[in-house]
KOLGUKOL-125595 format. One record per residue (C-alpha): residue number from 0; x, y, z. Coordinates in nm, 4 decimals, always signed. Example, Ala and Ser with C-alpha at 12.3 -4.5 7.8 and 13.67 -1.06 7.14 Angstrom:
2
0 +1.2300 -0.4500 +0.7800
1 +1.3670 -0.1060 +0.7140
This chain:
455
0 +0.0233 +0.2841 -1.9459
1 +0.1046 +0.6296 -2.0484
2 -0.0911 +0.9533 -2.0190
3 -0.0876 +1.2541 -2.2327
4 +0.0576 +1.4548 -1.9228
5 +0.3854 +1.2494 -1.9577
6 +0.3246 +1.0673 -1.6511
7 +0.3485 +0.6711 -1.7052
8 +0.2863 +0.3833 -1.4985
9 +0.3332 +0.0148 -1.4760
10 +0.1304 -0.2065 -1.2606
11 +0.2525 -0.5296 -1.0976
12 -0.0176 -0.7683 -0.9956
13 +0.0547 -1.0347 -0.7390
14 -0.2783 -1.2559 -0.7562
15 -0.1379 -1.4844 -0.5027
16 -0.1793 -1.2174 -0.2415
17 -0.4664 -1.0360 -0.3978
18 -0.2434 -0.7353 -0.4338
19 -0.0436 -0.4893 -0.6695
20 +0.2470 -0.2631 -0.6480
21 +0.3524 +0.0148 -0.8911
22 +0.6186 +0.1764 -1.0689
23 +0.5126 +0.5276 -1.1352
24 +0.7230 +0.7634 -1.3729
25 +0.7623 +1.0999 -1.4866
26 +1.0225 +1.1156 -1.7908
27 +1.2972 +0.9587 -1.6570
28 +1.2391 +0.9457 -1.3006
29 +1.0572 +0.6865 -1.1260
30 +0.9048 +0.5865 -0.7856
31 +0.8072 +0.2359 -0.6606
32 +0.5119 +0.1914 -0.4041
33 +0.4822 -0.1251 -0.2039
34 +0.7096 -0.3441 -0.3552
35 +0.7162 -0.7190 -0.2834
36 +1.0281 -0.9055 -0.1664
37 +1.1502 -1.0255 -0.5181
38 +1.2494 -0.7046 -0.6564
39 +1.4070 -0.7965 -0.9990
40 +1.0963 -0.7014 -1.1935
41 +1.1008 -0.3482 -1.0910
42 +1.4682 -0.2738 -1.1584
43 +1.4242 -0.4417 -1.5242
44 +1.1279 -0.2457 -1.6046
45 +1.2837 +0.0764 -1.4948
46 +1.5831 -0.0348 -1.6898
47 +1.3746 -0.1077 -1.9915
48 +1.2323 +0.2278 -1.9979
49 +1.5592 +0.4182 -1.9364
50 +1.4280 +0.5373 -1.5916
51 +1.6024 +0.5926 -1.2559
52 +1.4283 +0.4850 -0.9438
53 +1.4513 +0.7620 -0.7300
54 +1.1835 +0.6789 -0.4570
55 +1.0795 +0.3453 -0.2928
56 +0.7706 +0.4134 -0.0972
57 +0.5737 +0.2172 +0.1657
58 +0.2059 +0.3107 +0.2239
59 +0.2265 +0.1122 +0.5562
60 +0.3627 -0.1857 +0.7530
61 +0.2115 -0.4618 +0.5680
62 +0.0652 -0.7509 +0.7375
63 +0.0311 -0.9886 +0.4628
64 +0.3573 -0.9748 +0.2944
65 +0.7318 -0.8941 +0.3386
66 +0.8511 -0.5884 +0.1743
67 +1.1239 -0.5562 -0.0691
68 +1.1656 -0.1949 -0.0027
69 +1.4886 -0.1969 +0.1745
70 +1.6633 -0.4116 -0.0749
71 +1.5182 -0.2201 -0.3745
72 +1.6168 +0.1178 -0.2272
73 +1.9829 -0.0248 -0.1688
74 +2.0221 -0.1944 -0.5080
75 +1.8801 +0.1073 -0.7057
76 +2.0297 +0.3811 -0.5169
77 +1.6852 +0.5164 -0.4498
78 +1.5865 +0.6820 -0.1167
79 +1.3493 +0.4848 +0.0840
80 +1.0324 +0.6464 +0.2284
81 +0.7884 +0.5166 +0.4890
82 +0.5188 +0.6821 +0.7130
83 +0.6714 +0.8276 +1.0174
84 +0.4856 +0.6144 +1.2529
85 +0.6200 +0.2901 +1.1010
86 +0.9423 +0.3549 +1.3046
87 +1.1424 +0.1443 +1.0611
88 +1.4818 -0.0045 +1.2273
89 +1.6878 +0.0944 +0.9256
90 +1.7475 +0.4206 +0.7308
91 +1.4653 +0.5653 +0.5567
92 +1.3033 +0.9009 +0.5282
93 +1.0067 +0.9214 +0.7648
94 +0.7208 +1.0926 +0.5871
95 +0.4313 +1.3027 +0.7299
96 +0.1251 +1.4441 +0.5977
97 +0.2020 +1.6962 +0.3138
98 +0.5490 +1.6175 +0.2525
99 +0.6541 +1.6577 -0.1045
100 +0.8944 +1.4290 -0.3099
101 +1.0035 +1.5379 -0.6546
102 +0.9375 +1.3149 -0.9472
103 +1.0843 +1.4618 -1.2666
104 +0.8762 +1.7752 -1.3287
105 +0.5758 +1.6556 -1.0974
106 +0.5454 +1.5473 -0.7346
107 +0.4540 +1.2598 -0.5113
108 +0.3007 +1.4052 -0.2072
109 +0.2278 +1.2109 +0.1151
110 -0.1490 +1.2047 +0.2627
111 -0.1865 +1.0546 +0.6012
112 -0.4432 +0.8097 +0.5705
113 -0.4877 +0.6125 +0.8835
114 -0.7747 +0.3607 +0.9383
115 -0.6268 +0.0043 +0.7891
116 -0.3289 +0.0768 +1.0229
117 -0.2434 +0.3798 +1.2287
118 +0.0563 +0.4981 +1.0415
119 -0.0953 +0.4482 +0.6889
120 -0.0015 +0.7099 +0.4298
121 -0.1054 +0.7348 +0.0586
122 +0.0804 +0.9031 -0.1982
123 -0.1198 +1.1512 -0.4397
124 +0.0907 +1.2128 -0.7846
125 +0.0809 +1.5452 -0.9327
126 +0.1618 +1.6716 -1.2730
127 +0.3933 +1.9645 -1.3513
128 +0.1191 +2.2071 -1.3080
129 +0.0543 +2.0577 -0.9683
130 -0.2710 +1.8948 -1.0701
131 -0.3580 +1.5858 -0.8892
132 -0.3467 +1.2758 -1.1292
133 -0.3077 +0.9502 -0.9467
134 -0.3686 +0.8400 -0.5724
135 -0.1791 +0.5343 -0.4703
136 -0.4035 +0.4449 -0.1863
137 -0.2540 +0.1231 -0.0186
138 -0.5450 +0.0110 +0.2126
139 -0.7061 +0.3179 +0.2661
140 -0.9299 +0.3152 -0.0294
141 -0.9866 +0.0028 -0.2506
142 -1.2326 -0.0501 -0.5461
143 -1.5579 -0.0511 -0.3747
144 -1.4448 -0.0857 -0.0307
145 -1.1328 -0.0217 +0.2073
146 -0.8875 -0.2575 +0.4153
147 -1.0048 -0.3760 +0.7244
148 -0.9026 -0.2199 +1.0595
149 -0.8878 -0.5253 +1.2647
150 -0.5734 -0.6807 +1.2050
151 -0.4089 -0.5205 +1.5104
152 -0.6670 -0.6717 +1.7552
153 -0.9951 -0.5413 +1.9269
154 -0.8250 -0.2686 +2.1158
155 -0.7526 -0.0865 +1.8105
156 -1.0347 -0.1968 +1.5807
157 -1.3028 +0.0803 +1.6582
158 -1.0443 +0.3735 +1.6827
159 -0.8903 +0.2662 +1.3531
160 -1.2571 +0.2481 +1.2019
161 -1.3177 +0.5929 +1.3136
162 -0.9736 +0.6981 +1.1275
163 -1.0991 +0.5252 +0.8148
164 -1.4306 +0.6991 +0.8279
165 -1.2443 +1.0315 +0.8511
166 -0.9741 +0.9361 +0.5742
167 -1.2596 +0.8512 +0.3190
168 -1.4534 +1.1682 +0.3758
169 -1.1068 +1.3726 +0.3315
170 -1.0891 +1.1854 -0.0042
171 -1.4297 +1.2836 -0.1049
172 -1.3895 +1.6333 +0.0113
173 -1.0543 +1.7187 -0.1249
174 -0.9901 +1.5147 -0.4523
175 -1.1103 +1.5868 -0.7916
176 -1.3354 +1.3175 -0.9448
177 -1.0930 +1.2341 -1.2229
178 -0.8173 +1.1230 -0.9976
179 -0.7226 +0.7649 -1.0732
180 -0.7227 +0.5422 -0.7528
181 -0.4684 +0.2554 -0.7532
182 -0.4869 +0.0484 -0.4446
183 -0.2324 -0.1926 -0.3125
184 -0.5020 -0.4275 -0.1807
185 -0.7647 -0.5757 -0.4264
186 -1.0336 -0.8330 -0.4231
187 -0.8861 -1.1486 -0.2940
188 -0.6760 -0.9998 -0.0247
189 -0.7872 -1.0983 +0.3327
190 -0.6958 -0.7348 +0.4250
191 -1.0047 -0.6091 +0.2487
192 -1.3540 -0.6268 +0.3191
193 -1.5764 -0.6826 +0.0176
194 -1.3767 -0.5189 -0.2414
195 -1.3895 -0.5499 -0.6193
196 -1.0996 -0.7596 -0.8237
197 -1.0971 -0.4472 -1.0488
198 -0.7372 -0.3119 -1.0261
199 -0.8160 +0.0585 -1.0403
200 -1.1002 +0.3200 -1.0077
201 -1.1427 +0.6814 -0.9815
202 -1.2422 +0.9326 -0.7107
203 -1.5401 +0.9921 -0.8847
204 -1.6596 +0.6292 -0.9336
205 -1.5838 +0.5425 -0.5599
206 -1.7901 +0.8491 -0.4600
207 -2.0890 +0.6949 -0.6532
208 -2.0420 +0.3381 -0.5789
209 -1.8222 +0.2666 -0.2848
210 -2.0420 +0.1420 -0.0235
211 -1.8466 +0.2707 +0.2694
212 -1.8285 +0.6375 +0.1360
213 -2.1980 +0.6206 +0.0726
214 -2.2724 +0.5173 +0.4361
215 -2.4794 +0.8079 +0.5818
216 -2.3476 +0.7844 +0.9434
217 -2.0479 +0.6370 +1.1312
218 -2.2787 +0.3833 +1.2748
219 -2.4005 +0.2724 +0.9212
220 -2.0402 +0.2912 +0.8170
221 -1.9340 +0.0467 +1.0890
222 -2.2172 -0.2082 +0.9930
223 -2.0890 -0.2149 +0.6403
224 -1.7054 -0.2177 +0.7323
225 -1.6355 -0.4382 +1.0323
226 -1.6250 -0.8241 +0.9901
227 -1.5826 -1.1207 +1.2226
228 -1.4358 -1.3390 +0.9451
229 -1.0849 -1.4760 +1.0467
230 -0.7691 -1.3580 +0.8708
231 -0.4501 -1.5622 +0.8039
232 -0.2606 -1.6604 +1.1005
233 +0.0675 -1.5697 +0.9622
234 -0.0436 -1.1995 +0.9427
235 +0.0396 -1.1862 +1.3264
236 +0.4096 -1.1535 +1.2951
237 +0.4352 -0.9688 +0.9862
238 +0.4362 -0.5998 +1.0731
239 +0.7345 -0.6454 +1.3052
240 +0.9303 -0.8454 +1.0532
241 +0.8580 -0.5633 +0.7931
242 +0.9696 -0.2958 +1.0821
243 +1.2916 -0.4865 +1.1254
244 +1.3600 -0.5492 +0.7671
245 +1.3585 -0.9120 +0.5924
246 +1.6520 -1.0459 +0.4836
247 +1.7393 -0.9877 +0.1058
248 +1.6529 -1.2850 -0.1369
249 +1.9526 -1.2119 -0.3819
250 +1.8889 -1.1246 -0.7570
251 +1.7622 -1.3363 -0.9053
252 +1.6782 -1.5617 -0.6091
253 +1.8458 -1.9149 -0.6258
254 +1.5813 -2.1649 -0.7873
255 +1.4923 -2.4694 -0.5659
256 +1.6824 -2.7657 -0.5892
257 +1.5746 -3.0394 -0.8250
258 +1.4353 -3.3446 -0.6776
259 +1.3407 -3.6930 -0.8466
260 +0.9954 -3.8389 -0.8308
261 +1.1034 -4.0847 -0.5827
262 +1.2787 -3.8274 -0.3652
263 +0.9662 -3.6320 -0.3681
264 +0.7366 -3.9343 -0.2780
265 +0.9621 -4.0219 +0.0238
266 +0.9447 -3.6621 +0.1192
267 +0.5592 -3.6592 +0.1424
268 +0.5440 -3.9153 +0.4096
269 +0.7530 -3.7100 +0.6566
270 +0.5600 -3.5246 +0.9089
271 +0.7387 -3.1692 +0.8942
272 +0.7716 -3.1812 +0.5127
273 +0.4796 -3.0280 +0.3008
274 +0.4530 -3.1126 -0.0534
275 +0.2627 -2.8517 -0.2390
276 +0.0809 -2.9211 -0.5426
277 +0.0541 -2.5917 -0.7569
278 -0.1660 -2.7396 -1.0413
279 -0.5196 -2.6972 -1.1034
280 -0.7551 -2.8579 -0.8492
281 -0.9235 -3.0653 -1.1299
282 -0.5642 -3.2031 -1.2139
283 -0.5026 -3.2456 -0.8436
284 -0.8456 -3.4502 -0.7936
285 -0.7350 -3.6659 -1.1032
286 -0.4077 -3.7787 -0.9672
287 -0.1655 -3.6572 -0.6827
288 +0.1232 -3.7728 -0.4851
289 -0.0051 -3.9426 -0.1646
290 +0.0240 -3.6947 +0.1443
291 +0.0678 -3.3695 -0.0924
292 -0.1683 -3.0677 -0.0139
293 -0.3403 -2.8849 -0.3053
294 -0.2472 -2.5226 -0.2948
295 -0.3354 -2.4475 -0.6672
296 -0.2468 -2.1122 -0.8169
297 -0.5986 -2.0262 -0.8811
298 -0.6433 -1.7595 -0.6227
299 -0.4681 -1.6143 -0.3400
300 -0.2916 -1.9280 -0.2591
301 +0.0057 -1.8014 -0.0598
302 -0.2520 -1.6964 +0.1992
303 -0.3858 -2.0504 +0.2434
304 -0.0140 -2.1831 +0.2619
305 +0.0364 -1.9251 +0.5385
306 -0.2768 -2.0254 +0.7160
307 -0.2712 -2.4027 +0.6888
308 +0.0957 -2.4333 +0.7287
309 +0.3951 -2.2777 +0.9319
310 +0.6968 -2.0929 +0.8454
311 +0.9083 -2.3567 +1.0314
312 +0.7739 -2.6369 +0.8001
313 +0.9932 -2.7410 +0.4815
314 +0.8312 -2.7113 +0.1501
315 +0.8519 -2.9055 -0.1827
316 +0.6730 -2.7742 -0.4940
317 +0.5068 -2.9626 -0.7398
318 +0.3530 -2.7986 -1.0379
319 +0.2823 -2.8548 -1.4205
320 +0.6266 -2.7226 -1.5096
321 +0.9584 -2.6205 -1.3375
322 +0.8666 -2.2537 -1.4279
323 +0.5395 -2.2964 -1.2176
324 +0.7326 -2.4512 -0.9444
325 +1.0035 -2.1626 -0.9293
326 +0.7201 -1.9031 -0.9412
327 +0.5616 -2.0943 -0.6642
328 +0.8699 -2.0631 -0.4584
329 +0.8923 -1.7028 -0.5058
330 +0.5308 -1.6549 -0.3782
331 +0.6228 -1.8491 -0.0598
332 +0.9238 -1.6320 +0.0013
333 +0.7073 -1.3261 -0.0323
334 +0.5307 -1.4268 +0.2700
335 +0.8605 -1.5323 +0.4585
336 +0.8271 -1.9135 +0.4035
337 +1.1838 -1.9651 +0.3142
338 +1.2505 -2.3300 +0.4049
339 +1.2149 -2.4462 +0.0536
340 +1.3743 -2.8110 +0.0202
341 +1.3304 -2.8368 -0.3579
342 +1.1204 -2.8846 -0.6382
343 +1.0082 -3.1787 -0.8531
344 +1.2455 -3.2087 -1.1414
345 +1.0571 -3.2056 -1.4536
346 +0.7193 -3.1095 -1.3118
347 +0.4311 -3.3173 -1.2809
348 +0.4964 -3.5171 -1.6301
349 +0.8176 -3.6493 -1.4852
350 +0.6260 -3.8045 -1.1746
351 +0.3332 -3.9225 -1.3845
352 +0.5745 -4.0927 -1.6102
353 +0.7791 -4.2486 -1.3284
354 +0.5185 -4.5034 -1.1987
355 +0.5601 -4.3596 -0.8545
356 +0.2244 -4.3979 -0.6366
357 -0.0859 -4.1803 -0.6859
358 -0.3896 -4.1121 -0.5098
359 -0.6982 -3.9544 -0.6562
360 -1.0130 -3.7708 -0.4978
361 -1.3667 -3.8490 -0.5383
362 -1.5609 -3.5695 -0.6791
363 -1.9400 -3.4530 -0.6685
364 -2.1518 -3.1787 -0.7834
365 -2.4346 -3.0200 -0.5600
366 -2.7083 -3.1897 -0.7376
367 -2.5689 -3.5307 -0.6634
368 -2.5143 -3.4170 -0.2782
369 -2.8910 -3.3142 -0.2803
370 -3.0042 -3.6403 -0.4239
371 -2.7934 -3.8480 -0.1567
372 -2.9132 -3.6113 +0.1126
373 -3.2782 -3.6653 +0.0033
374 -3.2256 -4.0306 +0.0176
375 -3.1225 -4.0099 +0.3849
376 -2.7790 -4.1318 +0.3205
377 -2.5359 -4.1056 +0.6046
378 -2.2609 -3.8289 +0.5364
379 -2.1158 -3.5234 +0.6843
380 -2.1239 -3.2087 +0.4808
381 -1.8208 -2.9775 +0.5695
382 -1.8660 -2.6146 +0.4529
383 -1.4821 -2.4371 +0.4517
384 -1.6147 -2.0893 +0.3766
385 -1.5720 -1.7839 +0.5866
386 -1.8253 -1.7482 +0.8728
387 -2.0032 -1.4528 +0.6702
388 -2.0680 -1.6648 +0.3925
389 -2.1896 -1.9545 +0.5740
390 -2.4444 -1.7240 +0.7703
391 -2.5793 -1.5840 +0.4367
392 -2.6525 -1.9245 +0.2749
393 -2.5690 -2.2987 +0.3701
394 -2.6763 -2.6284 +0.3315
395 -2.9118 -2.8112 +0.5770
396 -2.7254 -2.9672 +0.8510
397 -2.3935 -2.8348 +0.7116
398 -2.0859 -2.7953 +0.9590
399 -1.8994 -2.4703 +0.9358
400 -1.5233 -2.5028 +0.9685
401 -1.3484 -2.2242 +0.7856
402 -1.0524 -2.3484 +0.5696
403 -0.8040 -2.1542 +0.7806
404 -0.9184 -2.3307 +1.1027
405 -0.8974 -2.6653 +0.9414
406 -0.6705 -2.8931 +1.1482
407 -0.6535 -3.2126 +1.3724
408 -0.8110 -3.0172 +1.6703
409 -1.0928 -2.8623 +1.4906
410 -1.1844 -3.2054 +1.3142
411 -1.1125 -3.4073 +1.6372
412 -1.4864 -3.5005 +1.6570
413 -1.5456 -3.5478 +1.2850
414 -1.6721 -3.9171 +1.2134
415 -1.4527 -4.1177 +0.9876
416 -1.6902 -4.4056 +0.9202
417 -1.9083 -4.1909 +0.6931
418 -1.8252 -3.9933 +0.3705
419 -1.7375 -3.6347 +0.4141
420 -1.8654 -3.3930 +0.1388
421 -1.6417 -3.0752 +0.1670
422 -1.7287 -2.7640 -0.0352
423 -1.6759 -2.3940 -0.0610
424 -1.8234 -2.1537 -0.3237
425 -1.6391 -2.2629 -0.6444
426 -1.4085 -2.5463 -0.5632
427 -1.0719 -2.3954 -0.4976
428 -1.1094 -2.3671 -0.1199
429 -1.2750 -2.7053 -0.0903
430 -1.0115 -2.8724 -0.2882
431 -0.7449 -2.7507 -0.0371
432 -0.9515 -2.8802 +0.2450
433 -0.9956 -3.2164 +0.0755
434 -0.6063 -3.2438 +0.0425
435 -0.5941 -3.1482 +0.4040
436 -0.8387 -3.4188 +0.5226
437 -0.6739 -3.6713 +0.3207
438 -0.3203 -3.5850 +0.4747
439 -0.4946 -3.5973 +0.8235
440 -0.5848 -3.9621 +0.7583
441 -0.9697 -3.9328 +0.6419
442 -1.0424 -4.1846 +0.3823
443 -1.3999 -4.0913 +0.2721
444 -1.3276 -3.7439 +0.1280
445 -1.5515 -3.6293 -0.1399
446 -1.4710 -3.2803 -0.3125
447 -1.7923 -3.0967 -0.4168
448 -1.6731 -2.8482 -0.6783
449 -1.9325 -2.6004 -0.6712
450 -2.1317 -2.4134 -0.4024
451 -2.4641 -2.3684 -0.2211
452 -2.5823 -2.1317 -0.5069
453 -2.6037 -2.4331 -0.7137
454 -2.8092 -2.6423 -0.4317
C-alpha cells in the first residue's frame, strides 16, 4: 500500500508460521524487515516497483524460522543490519538504539526494544520531515499483545518480562497515536501470547486495547503476559542456526522430486519417512495414504511439523496439486527441515486414481460424543489443546495431552481396546493428532471436528 507521504509498503504474510515480513520503500529505495529463507518474493517485488533494496534488517534472532537475511543481502547488494547483541557470525552492520539508516528522503531508526529477546530492535520509519510513520515492531509489540519472553529458558524469563514492560511503556510515552504498527509475529505464532490475527494496528489503538499496555502495574502485567503453555521443540536450536547463518536455498529453490503413487505408498511404511498430507482435514478423513500424517495447510502447520517430527526425518509431500506440494516444501525449508525426498506426482488426484491403498478416519461431533458419554459407553476422550485452553474449559473425564507432546511415550498407558475420541477447539489440531495416533498403531480413533464450546 502507498501513502500520501510517498512511503509504500508490501506485506508478505506467512500463515504457516503466523508471521509477516515487510518490504518498505520510499521512492526507489527499499528495505526488507525479517525476511524468510525463500527470498525470491522480495527481489521480484522490488524489481517490479523499480526499487533497489538498500537495507535488509533483522529485528532479533528468530526462534521460529530460518532467516533469509544474509542471502538476500548478498543477492541484492543491500547492507544487512541486525541488533548489536545478536553477534551474527557473518558480515553485517551491528545496530544500536538510535542508529539512523537513510531510505530515500526518509529514514529508518533503530529502537532498542528488549523483552521477547535480549537483543530485540524495532525500526521506526520517518518521512522526509522526520515525522514517524510506521513502526516495524518484530515481537516487541503485537496486535493486542507482545511476544513471549520465556523461549530462552526460565533464567531469562522474568528479566525479559521486565524489559518488555519498559519497552511497551516507552512506545506509549514517545510515539504518536497515528504511527502504524507492523509486527513480525501475529496471531497463530507460538512466539505470541494471545495476539489478534490482524496484521497491523496503530500506537493509539494499542494504547486503548492492548491488555498488556493497559496493565496498571508490573505484577498485573506479568499475570497477563506469562504463560506455561509449551512451544514447538524445534525452536530450541533456531537462534544459534540464525546466528551462524543458514545455507542458501537457491533461487528458485529446486522443487521436490516427483514420485509415483506406488513409491509414496511404499515410503509411508518406512519408520524414518514422514508422508505429510497437506489437504484439508475433511479430505484427509475421507481418504488418505496409510501411515501418512495430516499436516494440513489450514493454520500454522510448519510449527506442527517442527513439533511432531524431527529435522533428521525424511519427508514426502502429498497435496491437492503439485503447486500445493511445492509450497509445502518451501514451508518446511523455512524452519530448516530440508530432507525432502519428494512429492506425489500429479498430487492427490493421481493417487486416488491409482488404486493404491487408502485409509479413512471416523468422525464425530460434540453432541454425538455427549450422547455416547451419557449412555456410559467405554471410551477415552483425548484433548490435544494447550494446557491453558484445557484449564479454562474441558470435557468431563478428558485426558489432556497437548498436541506437541503427543508421542509413543506420552501415550504408552492409553488403552487400545476402547475408542479414542480426540478433539481440539475447531478440528485442525485434532486431525493432526488423529493421523498421529493411527500412525502409532491405534485402530479405534475418532476425530471430533468441533470443540468444548459445542458441548
